[in-house]
N, CA, C, O and CB atoms as a CASP TS submission, in Angstrom:
PFRMAT TS
TARGET T0000
AUTHOR 0000-0000-0000
METHOD Language model
MODEL 1
PARENT N/A
ATOM      1  N   MET     1     111.393  89.662 196.260  1.00  0.00           N
ATOM      2  CA  MET     1     111.143  88.599 194.602  1.00  0.00           C
ATOM      3  C   MET     1     110.039  87.311 194.963  1.00  0.00           C
ATOM      4  O   MET     1     109.977  86.751 196.057  1.00  0.00           O
ATOM      5  CB  MET     1     113.066  87.571 193.960  1.00  0.00           C
ATOM      6  N   LEU     2     109.131  86.970 193.674  1.00  0.00           N
ATOM      7  CA  LEU     2     108.848  85.679 193.682  1.00  0.00           C
ATOM      8  C   LEU     2     109.587  85.068 192.766  1.00  0.00           C
ATOM      9  O   LEU     2     110.343  85.502 191.897  1.00  0.00           O
ATOM     10  CB  LEU     2     107.597  85.424 193.524  1.00  0.00           C
ATOM     11  N   ARG     3     108.939  82.919 193.396  1.00  0.00           N
ATOM     12  CA  ARG     3     109.745  82.414 192.577  1.00  0.00           C
ATOM     13  C   ARG     3     108.598  81.974 191.115  1.00  0.00           C
ATOM     14  O   ARG     3     107.373  81.857 191.151  1.00  0.00           O
ATOM     15  CB  ARG     3     110.603  81.132 193.446  1.00  0.00           C
ATOM     16  N   THR     4     109.267  81.853 190.265  1.00  0.00           N
ATOM     17  CA  THR     4     108.355  81.099 189.257  1.00  0.00           C
ATOM     18  C   THR     4     109.426  79.947 188.145  1.00  0.00           C
ATOM     19  O   THR     4     110.614  79.881 187.829  1.00  0.00           O
ATOM     20  CB  THR     4     107.446  82.512 188.202  1.00  0.00           C
ATOM     21  N   GLN     5     108.533  79.409 187.939  1.00  0.00           N
ATOM     22  CA  GLN     5     108.871  77.755 187.368  1.00  0.00           C
ATOM     23  C   GLN     5     108.881  77.823 185.770  1.00  0.00           C
ATOM     24  O   GLN     5     107.881  78.096 185.106  1.00  0.00           O
ATOM     25  CB  GLN     5     107.494  76.467 187.884  1.00  0.00           C
ATOM     26  N   ILE     6     110.511  77.457 185.089  1.00  0.00           N
ATOM     27  CA  ILE     6     110.167  77.604 184.139  1.00  0.00           C
ATOM     28  C   ILE     6     110.538  76.298 183.175  1.00  0.00           C
ATOM     29  O   ILE     6     111.435  75.548 183.559  1.00  0.00           O
ATOM     30  CB  ILE     6     110.576  78.792 183.890  1.00  0.00           C
ATOM     31  N   TYR     7     109.868  76.034 181.959  1.00  0.00           N
ATOM     32  CA  TYR     7     110.526  75.027 180.908  1.00  0.00           C
ATOM     33  C   TYR     7     111.371  75.575 180.701  1.00  0.00           C
ATOM     34  O   TYR     7     111.489  76.800 180.724  1.00  0.00           O
ATOM     35  CB  TYR     7     109.986  74.596 179.717  1.00  0.00           C
ATOM     36  N   LEU     8     112.808  74.111 180.239  1.00  0.00           N
ATOM     37  CA  LEU     8     114.082  75.222 179.111  1.00  0.00           C
ATOM     38  C   LEU     8     113.917  73.682 178.463  1.00  0.00           C
ATOM     39  O   LEU     8     113.736  72.579 178.980  1.00  0.00           O
ATOM     40  CB  LEU     8     116.326  76.097 179.858  1.00  0.00           C
ATOM     41  N   THR     9     114.040  74.052 177.354  1.00  0.00           N
ATOM     42  CA  THR     9     115.020  72.729 176.152  1.00  0.00           C
ATOM     43  C   THR     9     116.831  72.263 177.244  1.00  0.00           C
ATOM     44  O   THR     9     117.435  72.773 178.187  1.00  0.00           O
ATOM     45  CB  THR     9     115.766  74.122 173.750  1.00  0.00           C
ATOM     46  N   GLU    10     117.088  70.553 175.975  1.00  0.00           N
ATOM     47  CA  GLU    10     118.617  70.061 177.017  1.00  0.00           C
ATOM     48  C   GLU    10     119.292  71.783 177.289  1.00  0.00           C
ATOM     49  O   GLU    10     119.721  72.529 178.169  1.00  0.00           O
ATOM     50  CB  GLU    10     120.244  68.684 175.735  1.00  0.00           C
ATOM     51  N   ASN    11     119.019  71.712 175.920  1.00  0.00           N
ATOM     52  CA  ASN    11     120.413  73.428 175.019  1.00  0.00           C
ATOM     53  C   ASN    11     121.114  74.526 175.519  1.00  0.00           C
ATOM     54  O   ASN    11     122.156  75.179 175.573  1.00  0.00           O
ATOM     55  CB  ASN    11     119.748  74.584 174.046  1.00  0.00           C
ATOM     56  N   GLU    12     119.433  74.285 176.005  1.00  0.00           N
ATOM     57  CA  GLU    12     118.703  76.228 176.679  1.00  0.00           C
ATOM     58  C   GLU    12     119.634  75.302 178.270  1.00  0.00           C
ATOM     59  O   GLU    12     120.665  75.945 178.468  1.00  0.00           O
ATOM     60  CB  GLU    12     115.619  76.790 176.862  1.00  0.00           C
ATOM     61  N   ARG    13     119.564  74.497 178.969  1.00  0.00           N
ATOM     62  CA  ARG    13     119.501  74.201 180.027  1.00  0.00           C
ATOM     63  C   ARG    13     120.977  74.241 180.198  1.00  0.00           C
ATOM     64  O   ARG    13     121.536  74.794 181.145  1.00  0.00           O
ATOM     65  CB  ARG    13     118.721  73.095 180.284  1.00  0.00           C
ATOM     66  N   SER    14     121.539  73.656 179.278  1.00  0.00           N
ATOM     67  CA  SER    14     123.129  73.427 179.093  1.00  0.00           C
ATOM     68  C   SER    14     123.917  74.544 178.941  1.00  0.00           C
ATOM     69  O   SER    14     125.042  74.715 179.411  1.00  0.00           O
ATOM     70  CB  SER    14     123.465  72.636 177.931  1.00  0.00           C
ATOM     71  N   SER    15     123.153  75.434 178.134  1.00  0.00           N
ATOM     72  CA  SER    15     123.885  76.493 178.055  1.00  0.00           C
ATOM     73  C   SER    15     123.947  77.640 179.090  1.00  0.00           C
ATOM     74  O   SER    15     124.815  78.509 179.169  1.00  0.00           O
ATOM     75  CB  SER    15     123.575  76.919 177.000  1.00  0.00           C
ATOM     76  N   LEU    16     122.528  77.421 180.104  1.00  0.00           N
ATOM     77  CA  LEU    16     122.438  78.128 181.231  1.00  0.00           C
ATOM     78  C   LEU    16     123.432  78.201 182.412  1.00  0.00           C
ATOM     79  O   LEU    16     123.930  79.122 183.059  1.00  0.00           O
ATOM     80  CB  LEU    16     121.412  77.776 181.645  1.00  0.00           C
ATOM     81  N   ILE    17     123.546  76.379 182.434  1.00  0.00           N
ATOM     82  CA  ILE    17     124.288  76.300 182.731  1.00  0.00           C
ATOM     83  C   ILE    17     126.162  77.062 183.083  1.00  0.00           C
ATOM     84  O   ILE    17     126.803  77.537 184.021  1.00  0.00           O
ATOM     85  CB  ILE    17     123.844  75.671 182.295  1.00  0.00           C
ATOM     86  N   GLU    18     126.374  76.667 181.285  1.00  0.00           N
ATOM     87  CA  GLU    18     128.114  77.012 181.104  1.00  0.00           C
ATOM     88  C   GLU    18     128.428  78.550 181.498  1.00  0.00           C
ATOM     89  O   GLU    18     129.399  79.072 182.045  1.00  0.00           O
ATOM     90  CB  GLU    18     128.691  76.810 179.293  1.00  0.00           C
ATOM     91  N   LEU    19     127.171  79.075 180.980  1.00  0.00           N
ATOM     92  CA  LEU    19     127.030  81.106 181.355  1.00  0.00           C
ATOM     93  C   LEU    19     126.793  81.222 182.707  1.00  0.00           C
ATOM     94  O   LEU    19     126.869  82.404 183.044  1.00  0.00           O
ATOM     95  CB  LEU    19     125.504  82.137 180.566  1.00  0.00           C
ATOM     96  N   ALA    20     126.505  80.391 183.729  1.00  0.00           N
ATOM     97  CA  ALA    20     126.549  80.493 185.279  1.00  0.00           C
ATOM     98  C   ALA    20     127.781  80.790 185.574  1.00  0.00           C
ATOM     99  O   ALA    20     128.273  81.764 186.144  1.00  0.00           O
ATOM    100  CB  ALA    20     126.158  79.285 186.066  1.00  0.00           C
ATOM    101  N   ALA    21     128.606  79.036 184.739  1.00  0.00           N
ATOM    102  CA  ALA    21     129.940  78.701 185.697  1.00  0.00           C
ATOM    103  C   ALA    21     130.986  80.129 185.060  1.00  0.00           C
ATOM    104  O   ALA    21     131.598  80.850 185.848  1.00  0.00           O
ATOM    105  CB  ALA    21     130.806  76.660 185.271  1.00  0.00           C
ATOM    106  N   ALA    22     131.020  80.289 183.900  1.00  0.00           N
ATOM    107  CA  ALA    22     131.991  81.575 183.320  1.00  0.00           C
ATOM    108  C   ALA    22     131.379  82.576 183.796  1.00  0.00           C
ATOM    109  O   ALA    22     132.316  83.373 183.770  1.00  0.00           O
ATOM    110  CB  ALA    22     132.178  81.827 181.708  1.00  0.00           C
ATOM    111  N   SER    23     130.307  83.297 184.319  1.00  0.00           N
ATOM    112  CA  SER    23     129.883  84.479 184.562  1.00  0.00           C
ATOM    113  C   SER    23     130.379  84.523 186.127  1.00  0.00           C
ATOM    114  O   SER    23     131.051  85.423 186.629  1.00  0.00           O
ATOM    115  CB  SER    23     128.303  84.669 184.206  1.00  0.00           C
ATOM    116  N   GLY    24     129.833  83.202 186.857  1.00  0.00           N
ATOM    117  CA  GLY    24     129.802  83.704 188.320  1.00  0.00           C
ATOM    118  C   GLY    24     128.774  84.135 189.056  1.00  0.00           C
ATOM    119  O   GLY    24     128.793  84.354 190.267  1.00  0.00           O
ATOM    120  N   LYS    25     127.648  84.288 188.133  1.00  0.00           N
ATOM    121  CA  LYS    25     126.547  84.407 188.160  1.00  0.00           C
ATOM    122  C   LYS    25     126.107  84.076 188.514  1.00  0.00           C
ATOM    123  O   LYS    25     126.691  84.447 189.532  1.00  0.00           O
ATOM    124  CB  LYS    25     126.129  84.433 187.741  1.00  0.00           C
ATOM    125  N   SER    26     124.464  82.864 189.305  1.00  0.00           N
ATOM    126  CA  SER    26     123.370  82.174 189.113  1.00  0.00           C
ATOM    127  C   SER    26     122.411  81.994 187.354  1.00  0.00           C
ATOM    128  O   SER    26     122.112  82.628 186.342  1.00  0.00           O
ATOM    129  CB  SER    26     122.579  82.895 190.225  1.00  0.00           C
ATOM    130  N   GLN    27     122.309  80.891 187.890  1.00  0.00           N
ATOM    131  CA  GLN    27     121.170  80.746 186.765  1.00  0.00           C
ATOM    132  C   GLN    27     120.278  81.707 186.845  1.00  0.00           C
ATOM    133  O   GLN    27     120.331  82.664 186.072  1.00  0.00           O
ATOM    134  CB  GLN    27     120.382  79.507 186.795  1.00  0.00           C
ATOM    135  N   SER    28     119.187  81.576 187.933  1.00  0.00           N
ATOM    136  CA  SER    28     117.996  82.864 187.905  1.00  0.00           C
ATOM    137  C   SER    28     118.618  84.491 187.751  1.00  0.00           C
ATOM    138  O   SER    28     118.245  85.624 187.449  1.00  0.00           O
ATOM    139  CB  SER    28     117.073  82.833 189.568  1.00  0.00           C
ATOM    140  N   GLU    29     119.781  83.765 188.168  1.00  0.00           N
ATOM    141  CA  GLU    29     120.351  85.623 187.947  1.00  0.00           C
ATOM    142  C   GLU    29     120.533  85.868 186.702  1.00  0.00           C
ATOM    143  O   GLU    29     120.308  87.052 186.450  1.00  0.00           O
ATOM    144  CB  GLU    29     121.891  86.158 188.611  1.00  0.00           C
ATOM    145  N   LEU    30     120.970  85.014 185.461  1.00  0.00           N
ATOM    146  CA  LEU    30     120.625  85.355 184.247  1.00  0.00           C
ATOM    147  C   LEU    30     119.658  85.187 183.707  1.00  0.00           C
ATOM    148  O   LEU    30     119.485  85.598 182.560  1.00  0.00           O
ATOM    149  CB  LEU    30     121.179  85.065 183.625  1.00  0.00           C
ATOM    150  N   ILE    31     119.091  84.776 184.133  1.00  0.00           N
ATOM    151  CA  ILE    31     117.546  84.525 183.213  1.00  0.00           C
ATOM    152  C   ILE    31     116.489  85.754 183.710  1.00  0.00           C
ATOM    153  O   ILE    31     115.442  85.998 183.110  1.00  0.00           O
ATOM    154  CB  ILE    31     116.654  82.703 183.683  1.00  0.00           C
ATOM    155  N   ARG    32     116.999  86.561 185.043  1.00  0.00           N
ATOM    156  CA  ARG    32     116.265  87.320 185.676  1.00  0.00           C
ATOM    157  C   ARG    32     117.292  88.772 184.567  1.00  0.00           C
ATOM    158  O   ARG    32     116.884  89.906 184.813  1.00  0.00           O
ATOM    159  CB  ARG    32     116.319  87.062 187.712  1.00  0.00           C
ATOM    160  N   GLU    33     118.052  88.723 183.874  1.00  0.00           N
ATOM    161  CA  GLU    33     118.746  89.379 183.496  1.00  0.00           C
ATOM    162  C   GLU    33     118.290  89.727 181.987  1.00  0.00           C
ATOM    163  O   GLU    33     118.458  90.845 181.501  1.00  0.00           O
ATOM    164  CB  GLU    33     119.888  88.852 183.782  1.00  0.00           C
ATOM    165  N   ALA    34     117.662  88.591 181.262  1.00  0.00           N
ATOM    166  CA  ALA    34     117.808  88.242 180.231  1.00  0.00           C
ATOM    167  C   ALA    34     116.246  88.301 180.185  1.00  0.00           C
ATOM    168  O   ALA    34     115.756  88.180 179.062  1.00  0.00           O
ATOM    169  CB  ALA    34     118.691  87.070 179.984  1.00  0.00           C
ATOM    170  N   VAL    35     115.145  88.517 181.543  1.00  0.00           N
ATOM    171  CA  VAL    35     114.257  88.570 181.250  1.00  0.00           C
ATOM    172  C   VAL    35     113.948  90.492 181.163  1.00  0.00           C
ATOM    173  O   VAL    35     113.125  91.277 180.692  1.00  0.00           O
ATOM    174  CB  VAL    35     113.595  87.553 182.114  1.00  0.00           C
ATOM    175  N   ASP    36     114.956  90.498 181.795  1.00  0.00           N
ATOM    176  CA  ASP    36     114.989  92.833 181.511  1.00  0.00           C
ATOM    177  C   ASP    36     115.403  93.536 180.499  1.00  0.00           C
ATOM    178  O   ASP    36     115.103  94.680 180.158  1.00  0.00           O
ATOM    179  CB  ASP    36     116.044  93.829 182.447  1.00  0.00           C
ATOM    180  N   ARG    37     116.106  92.781 180.045  1.00  0.00           N
ATOM    181  CA  ARG    37     116.885  93.678 178.522  1.00  0.00           C
ATOM    182  C   ARG    37     115.493  93.016 177.728  1.00  0.00           C
ATOM    183  O   ARG    37     114.583  93.836 177.611  1.00  0.00           O
ATOM    184  CB  ARG    37     119.082  92.951 177.659  1.00  0.00           C
ATOM    185  N   LEU    38     115.341  92.271 177.425  1.00  0.00           N
ATOM    186  CA  LEU    38     113.837  91.651 176.582  1.00  0.00           C
ATOM    187  C   LEU    38     112.673  92.402 177.332  1.00  0.00           C
ATOM    188  O   LEU    38     111.955  92.858 176.442  1.00  0.00           O
ATOM    189  CB  LEU    38     113.513  89.663 176.775  1.00  0.00           C
ATOM    190  N   THR    39     112.078  92.790 178.759  1.00  0.00           N
ATOM    191  CA  THR    39     111.205  93.532 178.153  1.00  0.00           C
ATOM    192  C   THR    39     111.620  95.244 177.997  1.00  0.00           C
ATOM    193  O   THR    39     111.008  96.129 177.399  1.00  0.00           O
ATOM    194  CB  THR    39     109.946  93.253 178.943  1.00  0.00           C
ATOM    195  N   ALA    40     113.007  95.315 178.849  1.00  0.00           N
ATOM    196  CA  ALA    40     113.300  96.846 177.728  1.00  0.00           C
ATOM    197  C   ALA    40     113.388  97.065 176.467  1.00  0.00           C
ATOM    198  O   ALA    40     113.083  98.128 175.926  1.00  0.00           O
ATOM    199  CB  ALA    40     114.402  97.440 177.814  1.00  0.00           C
ATOM    200  N   GLN    41     113.829  96.029 175.886  1.00  0.00           N
ATOM    201  CA  GLN    41     113.634  95.903 174.875  1.00  0.00           C
ATOM    202  C   GLN    41     112.055  96.067 173.981  1.00  0.00           C
ATOM    203  O   GLN    41     111.765  97.060 173.313  1.00  0.00           O
ATOM    204  CB  GLN    41     114.216  94.914 174.918  1.00  0.00           C
ATOM    205  N   PHE    42     111.335  95.078 174.129  1.00  0.00           N
ATOM    206  CA  PHE    42     110.018  95.084 173.666  1.00  0.00           C
ATOM    207  C   PHE    42     108.860  96.460 173.504  1.00  0.00           C
ATOM    208  O   PHE    42     107.924  96.770 172.768  1.00  0.00           O
ATOM    209  CB  PHE    42     109.524  94.156 174.543  1.00  0.00           C
ATOM    210  N   GLY    43     110.006  97.339 175.355  1.00  0.00           N
ATOM    211  CA  GLY    43     109.329  98.877 175.930  1.00  0.00           C
ATOM    212  C   GLY    43     109.624  99.496 174.915  1.00  0.00           C
ATOM    213  O   GLY    43     108.730 100.205 174.452  1.00  0.00           O
ATOM    214  N   LYS    44     111.215  99.458 174.060  1.00  0.00           N
ATOM    215  CA  LYS    44     111.075 100.518 173.720  1.00  0.00           C
ATOM    216  C   LYS    44     110.795 100.818 171.791  1.00  0.00           C
ATOM    217  O   LYS    44     110.732 101.731 170.967  1.00  0.00           O
ATOM    218  CB  LYS    44     112.279 101.058 174.422  1.00  0.00           C
ATOM    219  N   THR    45     110.680  98.852 171.948  1.00  0.00           N
ATOM    220  CA  THR    45     110.572  99.046 170.441  1.00  0.00           C
ATOM    221  C   THR    45     108.965  99.159 170.260  1.00  0.00           C
ATOM    222  O   THR    45     108.364  99.259 169.190  1.00  0.00           O
ATOM    223  CB  THR    45     111.302  97.695 169.508  1.00  0.00           C
ATOM    224  N   ARG    46     108.403  99.117 171.596  1.00  0.00           N
ATOM    225  CA  ARG    46     106.489  99.731 171.057  1.00  0.00           C
ATOM    226  C   ARG    46     105.968 101.059 171.481  1.00  0.00           C
ATOM    227  O   ARG    46     104.774 101.357 171.498  1.00  0.00           O
ATOM    228  CB  ARG    46     105.115  98.725 171.815  1.00  0.00           C
ATOM    229  N   ARG    47     107.432 102.202 171.986  1.00  0.00           N
ATOM    230  CA  ARG    47     106.691 103.309 172.077  1.00  0.00           C
ATOM    231  C   ARG    47     107.366 103.720 171.188  1.00  0.00           C
ATOM    232  O   ARG    47     107.626 104.922 171.151  1.00  0.00           O
ATOM    233  CB  ARG    47     106.501 104.063 173.223  1.00  0.00           C
ATOM    234  N   ARG    48     107.943 102.671 170.015  1.00  0.00           N
ATOM    235  CA  ARG    48     109.152 103.057 168.335  1.00  0.00           C
ATOM    236  C   ARG    48     107.685 103.364 167.475  1.00  0.00           C
ATOM    237  O   ARG    48     107.404 104.362 166.811  1.00  0.00           O
ATOM    238  CB  ARG    48     110.525 101.068 167.299  1.00  0.00           C
ATOM    239  N   GLU    49     106.981 102.314 167.698  1.00  0.00           N
ATOM    240  CA  GLU    49     105.551 101.651 167.023  1.00  0.00           C
ATOM    241  C   GLU    49     105.088 102.538 166.911  1.00  0.00           C
ATOM    242  O   GLU    49     104.989 103.351 165.993  1.00  0.00           O
ATOM    243  CB  GLU    49     104.597 100.706 167.617  1.00  0.00           C
ATOM    244  N   VAL    50     104.519 102.421 168.503  1.00  0.00           N
ATOM    245  CA  VAL    50     102.987 103.623 168.655  1.00  0.00           C
ATOM    246  C   VAL    50     103.811 105.687 167.959  1.00  0.00           C
ATOM    247  O   VAL    50     103.017 106.350 167.292  1.00  0.00           O
ATOM    248  CB  VAL    50     102.342 103.738 171.538  1.00  0.00           C
ATOM    249  N   ILE    51     105.014 106.223 168.191  1.00  0.00           N
ATOM    250  CA  ILE    51     105.011 107.501 167.943  1.00  0.00           C
ATOM    251  C   ILE    51     105.802 107.266 165.936  1.00  0.00           C
ATOM    252  O   ILE    51     106.045 108.296 165.308  1.00  0.00           O
ATOM    253  CB  ILE    51     106.109 108.473 169.475  1.00  0.00           C
ATOM    254  N   ASP    52     105.984 106.313 165.482  1.00  0.00           N
ATOM    255  CA  ASP    52     105.829 106.066 163.960  1.00  0.00           C
ATOM    256  C   ASP    52     104.275 105.877 163.562  1.00  0.00           C
ATOM    257  O   ASP    52     103.921 106.486 162.553  1.00  0.00           O
ATOM    258  CB  ASP    52     106.692 104.686 163.517  1.00  0.00           C
ATOM    259  N   ASN    53     103.673 105.395 163.984  1.00  0.00           N
ATOM    260  CA  ASN    53     101.985 105.217 163.468  1.00  0.00           C
ATOM    261  C   ASN    53     101.171 106.269 164.051  1.00  0.00           C
ATOM    262  O   ASN    53     100.003 106.223 163.664  1.00  0.00           O
ATOM    263  CB  ASN    53     101.212 103.729 163.979  1.00  0.00           C
ATOM    264  N   ALA    54     101.474 107.323 164.972  1.00  0.00           N
ATOM    265  CA  ALA    54     100.997 108.392 165.222  1.00  0.00           C
ATOM    266  C   ALA    54     101.444 109.750 163.842  1.00  0.00           C
ATOM    267  O   ALA    54     100.601 110.598 163.549  1.00  0.00           O
ATOM    268  CB  ALA    54     101.541 108.583 166.765  1.00  0.00           C
ATOM    269  N   ALA    55     102.584 109.730 163.280  1.00  0.00           N
ATOM    270  CA  ALA    55     103.274 110.294 162.674  1.00  0.00           C
ATOM    271  C   ALA    55     102.330 110.702 161.534  1.00  0.00           C
ATOM    272  O   ALA    55     101.824 109.793 160.876  1.00  0.00           O
ATOM    273  CB  ALA    55     104.406 109.601 162.472  1.00  0.00           C
ATOM    274  N   GLY    56     102.028 112.039 161.221  1.00  0.00           N
ATOM    275  CA  GLY    56     100.852 112.061 160.275  1.00  0.00           C
ATOM    276  C   GLY    56      99.417 111.894 159.944  1.00  0.00           C
ATOM    277  O   GLY    56      98.754 112.017 158.914  1.00  0.00           O
ATOM    278  N   MET    57      99.130 111.522 161.363  1.00  0.00           N
ATOM    279  CA  MET    57      98.343 111.088 161.585  1.00  0.00           C
ATOM    280  C   MET    57      96.835 111.506 160.988  1.00  0.00           C
ATOM    281  O   MET    57      95.835 110.798 160.879  1.00  0.00           O
ATOM    282  CB  MET    57      98.614 111.083 162.606  1.00  0.00           C
ATOM    283  N   TRP    58      97.072 113.173 160.578  1.00  0.00           N
ATOM    284  CA  TRP    58      96.213 114.253 160.575  1.00  0.00           C
ATOM    285  C   TRP    58      96.351 115.025 159.452  1.00  0.00           C
ATOM    286  O   TRP    58      95.750 116.054 159.141  1.00  0.00           O
ATOM    287  CB  TRP    58      96.356 115.013 161.654  1.00  0.00           C
ATOM    288  N   LYS    59      97.493 114.216 158.685  1.00  0.00           N
ATOM    289  CA  LYS    59      97.793 115.242 157.741  1.00  0.00           C
ATOM    290  C   LYS    59      96.948 115.265 156.484  1.00  0.00           C
ATOM    291  O   LYS    59      96.945 116.190 155.671  1.00  0.00           O
ATOM    292  CB  LYS    59      99.159 115.128 157.375  1.00  0.00           C
ATOM    293  N   HIS    60      96.175 114.068 156.399  1.00  0.00           N
ATOM    294  CA  HIS    60      94.660 114.335 155.843  1.00  0.00           C
ATOM    295  C   HIS    60      93.790 114.812 155.947  1.00  0.00           C
ATOM    296  O   HIS    60      93.276 114.877 154.830  1.00  0.00           O
ATOM    297  CB  HIS    60      94.099 113.855 155.758  1.00  0.00           C
ATOM    298  N   ARG    61      92.932 115.454 156.972  1.00  0.00           N
ATOM    299  CA  ARG    61      92.585 116.459 157.967  1.00  0.00           C
ATOM    300  C   ARG    61      92.504 117.798 157.449  1.00  0.00           C
ATOM    301  O   ARG    61      93.337 118.701 157.527  1.00  0.00           O
ATOM    302  CB  ARG    61      93.510 116.459 159.035  1.00  0.00           C
ATOM    303  N   THR    62      90.924 117.781 156.697  1.00  0.00           N
ATOM    304  CA  THR    62      90.783 119.389 156.350  1.00  0.00           C
ATOM    305  C   THR    62      90.017 120.114 157.279  1.00  0.00           C
ATOM    306  O   THR    62      89.854 121.319 157.087  1.00  0.00           O
ATOM    307  CB  THR    62      90.101 119.679 154.992  1.00  0.00           C
ATOM    308  N   ASP    63      89.478 119.509 158.344  1.00  0.00           N
ATOM    309  CA  ASP    63      89.163 120.875 159.425  1.00  0.00           C
ATOM    310  C   ASP    63      89.768 121.171 160.410  1.00  0.00           C
ATOM    311  O   ASP    63      89.367 121.315 161.565  1.00  0.00           O
ATOM    312  CB  ASP    63      88.060 120.930 160.042  1.00  0.00           C
ATOM    313  N   ILE    64      91.259 121.320 159.757  1.00  0.00           N
ATOM    314  CA  ILE    64      92.374 121.569 160.486  1.00  0.00           C
ATOM    315  C   ILE    64      93.103 122.400 159.918  1.00  0.00           C
ATOM    316  O   ILE    64      93.445 121.894 158.849  1.00  0.00           O
ATOM    317  CB  ILE    64      93.049 120.583 160.773  1.00  0.00           C
ATOM    318  N   PRO    65      93.720 123.816 160.081  1.00  0.00           N
ATOM    319  CA  PRO    65      94.193 124.947 159.526  1.00  0.00           C
ATOM    320  C   PRO    65      95.586 124.441 158.782  1.00  0.00           C
ATOM    321  O   PRO    65      96.074 123.334 159.009  1.00  0.00           O
ATOM    322  CB  PRO    65      94.362 126.108 160.669  1.00  0.00           C
ATOM    323  N   ASP    66      95.988 125.116 158.138  1.00  0.00           N
ATOM    324  CA  ASP    66      97.208 124.302 158.240  1.00  0.00           C
ATOM    325  C   ASP    66      98.379 125.975 158.185  1.00  0.00           C
ATOM    326  O   ASP    66      98.630 127.021 157.586  1.00  0.00           O
ATOM    327  CB  ASP    66      97.342 122.826 156.582  1.00  0.00           C
ATOM    328  N   PHE    67      98.728 125.046 159.392  1.00  0.00           N
ATOM    329  CA  PHE    67     100.362 126.506 160.150  1.00  0.00           C
ATOM    330  C   PHE    67     101.249 126.467 159.744  1.00  0.00           C
ATOM    331  O   PHE    67     102.012 127.262 160.291  1.00  0.00           O
ATOM    332  CB  PHE    67     101.139 126.579 161.592  1.00  0.00           C
ATOM    333  N   ARG    68     101.855 125.704 158.672  1.00  0.00           N
ATOM    334  CA  ARG    68     103.205 126.245 157.434  1.00  0.00           C
ATOM    335  C   ARG    68     103.061 127.554 157.049  1.00  0.00           C
ATOM    336  O   ARG    68     103.935 128.411 156.922  1.00  0.00           O
ATOM    337  CB  ARG    68     103.227 125.438 155.865  1.00  0.00           C
ATOM    338  N   GLU    69     101.125 127.676 156.765  1.00  0.00           N
ATOM    339  CA  GLU    69     100.786 128.579 155.767  1.00  0.00           C
ATOM    340  C   GLU    69     100.857 129.932 157.027  1.00  0.00           C
ATOM    341  O   GLU    69     101.319 130.931 156.476  1.00  0.00           O
ATOM    342  CB  GLU    69      99.106 128.153 154.822  1.00  0.00           C
ATOM    343  N   ARG    70     100.516 130.209 158.572  1.00  0.00           N
ATOM    344  CA  ARG    70      99.873 130.812 159.314  1.00  0.00           C
ATOM    345  C   ARG    70     101.731 131.434 159.482  1.00  0.00           C
ATOM    346  O   ARG    70     102.140 132.584 159.323  1.00  0.00           O
ATOM    347  CB  ARG    70      98.712 129.951 160.531  1.00  0.00           C
ATOM    348  N   HIS    71     102.395 130.389 159.787  1.00  0.00           N
ATOM    349  CA  HIS    71     103.971 131.470 159.906  1.00  0.00           C
ATOM    350  C   HIS    71     104.594 131.800 159.229  1.00  0.00           C
ATOM    351  O   HIS    71     105.555 132.494 159.561  1.00  0.00           O
ATOM    352  CB  HIS    71     104.979 131.242 160.429  1.00  0.00           C
TER
END
């Protein structure tokens, strides 16, 4: 594990302290869980965005045969 230093507002810090006490987890553990959720969400969102942007990208091409007609 790598050590990382972050800056929090007073409200963020007090909320984190309360959450840690209520959950029985360390502040570091809660921060790691939050980072994991954020990166997982961003990854899924980005994949969805790429798929959505790719959908229909060849619909205006005239050099590709219409495969629906062939079926």
